N, C-alpha and C positions, 0 to 999 in steps of 0.2 A: 391848298386844297388838294386831296390826292384825285388822281383821273379816276373816272368809272370805270368800274370792273367791264373787261371784254365781253364776258359772260355771265349773265344773272342766273343763279340757282334757286329754284324756289320749289319747295316741299311741303306735300300736305301729310295729314296724318294718314290718309287711305292707302298711300303707296304710290301716288302719282307725283312725278318730278317733272317740273318745267325748267327746260335752259333755253334761254333767251339771247341769242345775239345781239350784242348791245353797243353797236356803233350807228345809231339811226341817221346821223348827218351825212353819213357816206353809206347809206343802205346796206350797212352791216357787210361791205366790201369785204373779203377775207384777208385781212392785213395778216404779217406774220404774228402779230401779239394776239389776235384773234382766233387764228388758227391754233396756236399752241395752246392758249385758254381752253377752247372748246375740246381739244384733244384730252386735256388733262381733267376737263368736267366729266367728259365721255367714260374715262377710265375710272373717275371715281364712281360715278352712277354704276357702272357695270359690276363694282364691287359692292355697293351699298345694299345692307340687307334690307333696309326700309324702302328701297326704291323698286317699284314692281313693273311700272311702266313709265316711258318717257315721253314727254312733250315736245316737240323742237318747234321753236317759232323766233321770230324778228322783233326787235324794238322798232318804234315809228312806224313810216309808212312802207317800209320795204322787208322783205324776208331775207334775200340774199343777192347782192349784186354781182356775185361770182369773185373772180381774183381782183386784188387791189392793183390797179392800172398805173397808180402813181410809182408802184414798185418795178414795173415792167420796162424791159428795153435797155437795162442798165448793165447788170454783170450776170451773164448766162448761167454761171456756177450757182450763184445765189438764187437764181430762180429754180434751178433743179432742187436745192436745198428745202426751198418753200412748196415746191412740188410732193418732195418726200412727206412732208409732213400731212397734206392732204392725201397720200396714200395711206398712212397709218389711220387717219381718219375714216377713210373708205373700209379698210380692214375691220376696224373696230365696229363700223355701224353695219356692215355687212354680217358680222357675227355676234352683234350686241344680244347678250342673253335674255333681253327684256324686250316687249313689244315698243316699237316707236312710233310715234303718230306725228306727223309732221303738219302743224299749223301754219299754212303759207299765206300770210297777213298782205302779201303784197307782191312785188316782183321777185322773182326767183330766175335769174339768168346765171349761164356758164355754170361754175362749180356749184353754184347756189341751187339751179335745178338738179344737179347731181345729188347734192345732198338730201333735197326733199325726196328724189326717187328711190334712195337708199331705205326710206322709212316703210315701215309695212301698210300702212294707212295714211293716205294723204288728203288732207282737208284745205280747200282754198276760199279764199274771199271772193265776192264777185267780182271784184276789180283787178284781182291778181293777175300777172301774165308769166308767162313760161318761155324761154328761149335758149337753145343751145348755140350760145353766142360766141363759142370758141373761135370759129371761122373769121369773124369780123376782126379778131386781133390776130390773124395769122398763126392760128394755133390749132392744133387738134383737140378733140374731147378729152377731158381729163376727169380726175375724181372718179374714175370707174363709171363714167355715163355710158359707155357702150356697153358694159355688163347690165347695170341697172335697168336702161331702158328697154332691153330685150327680153326683160321680164314682164313688159308691160305691152309691147308692140314689135313689129316685125323688123329683121336686119334692114330690110329695104327702107322702111319708114324712118328707122334712126338714122340709116346713112343721108336720107334727104333733108331731115331736120338738121343734122351736121353741116350739110353743104350749103343749105340756103340760109341756115341761123334765123329761121323765121321766127316770129313772135306769136305765141298761140295765148287767146283769152281763156280765162277760166273753164268757160263753157265747151270752147274748142278742145282744152285739154281732156276735160271730162267726156265728151262724145268720142275721143280716140283712147281713153281708158287709162289716160296716164295719172289721173288722178280718181280718187274715190269718191268724193263729194264736195260740193259747194255750200257754203254757209254763210250767213250773213255776219253771224256772229262765231268768227272762227275759233276763237280759244274756248267758248263754250260748247262748241261741237265736239273740239278736240277733246275737252275732259268729259264729256259724255262717253266719246269713242274709248278712252282710256279707262273709265269705270267700268264698261263693259268687258274690257279686256284683263281685268282684275280678275277673273273668274276662271282664267285659263291654267291648266296645270303647268308651271313653271319651269321644271326640269324638262318635261317634254319638249316644251316648246324650244328650249335652249338648245336642245340636242338636234331637234328638226331644222332649225334655222342655221345651225352650223354645218350640217350635212348640205344644205342646199348652197351654202357659200364655197364649199371645200370639195364635194365629191368628184367633181368633173375637172377641177383646177382651172377652170376658165377666168375666174376672179383674177387670180395671180399672172395667167398668162396676159389679161388684159392690161394689169398693172404695169409688168415689165414691157409691153409694147408701148404704152404711154410714156415710161420714162425714156426710153430710146427714141421713140418720135419728138415727144415734147423737147428733149434736151436738144435735139437737131434744131427744131421750129425755133427756139430762142435765139439762135443764131442768124436766121434768115433775114433778108432785106424785107421779106412782107411782114413779118412782125415788127420790124423796127419802124417801117412805114405805117403799119397800122397804130402803133403807139402814137407817132409823130401827128397823125392824122386827128387821133382822140384829144391831143392836147392842143391842136391847132381848130379844133371844132369844124371839120372838114371831112369830107368822105375820103377813104384811103384809095390810092392807085397802085393795086398788085401788078406783080410781073415785072416791074422795073428792075434793071441790072444794080 
């Protein structure tokens, strides 16, 4: 029996396409296979003439748990390769020539939160939770987090979220303007928002979105710094301690030699 597709693609006659991260047993953690599949799907939909608005969601109870911890703490060079795929995803979503609506059906942590924040409109289920959990793994924020979060909040607040790795409920995220709405039926709400976005002029939208991503050069600057810093973090005792603590189901103790 063939393995399930890592990303499900659902198209409608109206021009709305839904991409569903499809590893529900692991809360859609970004394995190497899922990263590659999502990047390929996004590239295809960016070019697809019958796709005018994109909805991104997750299968099962979670939106995206972030990085695949089972692959961490092993080969730093391989970790850098996986990060490069996330950077390609970030660039593509930041410049994606069509509106993107994130339907956050459950928890969005680490790179999962980064993906949600790259959307133009973020809708969350009442029980969804958000967290910049990178620091818990001895890592710096990645997947463009420091770029995308500052479109919605201040640098000081972004730093505090990254330092503390705090978890925000959907109402708290809404109060801080990190998301745009909460809906009991998150997919129905996302479809309704996507339908409203079908009326915009596509060429003007694409040009405006690309300008916002490119004109000041900050996105590429943040990604370059991520690659430098995260490449170093992958080799630190703090990261290895965090991975060991996760596997041993205990709290990490950082700062040990």
